[in-house]
N, C-alpha and C positions, 0 to 999 in steps of 0.2 A: 503492500501499500505505499509507504512514505517513497519510492522508488515513480508509482504511476502517479502518485500528486505531484512531485517535481520533474519529469519528463514532460519536455514538449511532447503533443502539443495540448495534455492536460494543464501543464501548469499555466502556460497564456490562458486557456479560458479560465480557469479559476481566480487567475490575476487579474484579467478584466474586468471578474463579476462581481470581485472585490475591490473594488477604486485604482488599484493597477501594485495590488497588493504583489510583493517580492516571492512568490512562495518555496525558494531552495533559501529564502532566512525564515521562515513562515516557520518549517518543518526540518530542522536539522538532520540529516541523515546520520552522522555522528552519536545522535542519540534516537531517532527513532527507528532505526534499523532493530538495535537490541533488544529498542522496547517492546516492539510489534513482534519479532519473532520472543521473545521470553514471552507473551501474553498469550500467543498463538501457542504457545509446547505448556504450558499452565491447563489450555482451552482442550487441547487433546487429550493429555495424559493426566485429566483430573483426577481421574479414578482410581490412579497410581499414587497420589501422594498419599503420605503418614494422615492419618488422624486420629487428631490429638496431641496436646503436647507433648504422650509419653515417647509417643512415636516419631516428635520430629524432631525429639533430645538427641534420642537414638541416631535419627539420620544423620544430624549433625556432629554427633558423636566419629558415627563414620568415615565422614568428608573431609572434619577440617584437617587430619593429618597428611592427608593426600593435598589438598589446599595449600599447607604451610613449605611442604616439598617445593611443589611447584613454581607459587610466589615468589619464594625466597632465591627459586634456582631464576626464573627467569629475571624479576627485579637485578638479581648481580648480573645478567649476563645484557639487559640495558643500562645499568651504569657501565660499564665494561663498554659496550659500542660509543656511546656517551664519551668518555673518557678518548678512542681512541678518534674517534670523530673530532673532537675538541683538538686532540693532537695533530691534526692534519694529514693519516693515512692517506687520502684520497690524494692529496697532494704530493707527497712524496712519493706516493709510486709514479703518478701522471711521464717523469721523466726515462720511465726503463721503454712506454711507450714512443713519445718523441722518436728515437730512436730504429725507428723498426721502418722509416723509410728505404723503398730496393731492397726490401728483402723479400724472400718466396712466398704467398701467399698463405699456406700451409704457417711457416713459421712465425706468420705473423698473426693468425687463431691462434697458433700458442701460446704465444707469446700473454697475448691482450686481452683475450680469451682470460689465461690465470691469472694476469691481475685484473679483471673486472671480477674473479668470482672470490678472490680473496678479500675486496676492498668489500662485498656483499657479505660478506659472513657477519662482522659486526655491523652491517649499517644497513640501513633497510634500501629498497629500490629507488624510492627518490633520492635517497644522500647520496645512491652510490652513481645514478645517473649523474647529479649534480657536481657530483668530485671530478669524477672522471671519464662520463659521456662523452662531454666534448672531444677532449685528445685521444679516447680510442677511435671516433669516431673519423677522426684524422689522421690516425696513424693506419688503419684499414682502408682509409681511402690510398695513403699515400702507399700500399703494396697494390693497385691494384683492385681494388675488390670494392664491384659495384655497389654504388648508396644505398638499396634500398636492400645487398644483401649483408649490407652493415650494420644498419640499422637494424635489421630485424635480430640478427644476431646479440649485438649487446644488448638488446631486450631481453633476450634468452639468457644470458650469461648473468643480467642484473637481477632477473625476476627469479634465481639459484636462490635470493638470500632466505626464502617461504622454508625450503628446504636444508639451509647452512647452520648447525651449529657452531655456537653455542647462541646464538642470535636471534633465531625462527622463534617469532611466539605460535605460530603452529604446531609447533614439534611440542610445546608445551601443553597447550589445550589437547591436542592427542592425548598426549600420554594421563592427562587427568580423567580422559575420558575410559581411556583405557588399563586405569587405576593402574600405572606402570612406573617405576621409577624411568624420570626423562633419561639420562645418563645412559641405559639400557639401550634407546634407541637410534643413538647416536653415531653409532656406526656402519647398523645398515640402512640410515636412512643417506648417509655419507656415499657408499657403494651404490645405492642402487635410484637414487634419485640427482645427487650433487653431481656426483661423477660422470651420470648422462645427460646432464645437461649442458654439464664443458663441455664432453664430445659432442652432443650434436650444436652447438654453437661452430666448432669446427668445422663440422661437417658442411654445414650450412655453407660456409664461408669459403672452402674449396669443392662445393659443387656439386656436393655427395648429395643433399639432400637441396630438391628441387626449391627454390622459391620464386613465386610470380611475378616480375617484374612490372 
């Protein structure tokens, strides 16, 4: 519902009927997406909810240790990410990519992709693209990589932050749902998703994966 309300043409129709109201400001997605999802979940699973104070207390006693473990690990990861961002990790790695002019496309892909994936580990996708995106794009262009392929590959590499421990929030959410220690999923996630995301970007650059121009 928040997406439907704030997307065109519905947002334009609603804004016109309400005297030019900016619907995106009136319905902030950051607030209402989780709120609506939570309400929908409560309605759908209302029969599974605890009955009475005793059952609620038992439920909270079961989940509180998990929340503590996941929460502390997530906060620590975010704190480390912020420190690395403040210290200018992306800017320090940028010169490594500026020297890629004239090298083979495969070498440029391996080096540039590795730098972007490393930066995306502690940072999020937006911070990664802001820090090294323009330099990575220029480095790939200098290696005669078509612009649209360079753009697509950089997006793939930067988006690996969702499966790049220890800074990826989805890992901790998944660990909480599965009721396991988040550290246990770092190795399989790295092998099955992070490494494959890196290789996919490399294959896109060298032409092994077709990208429509």
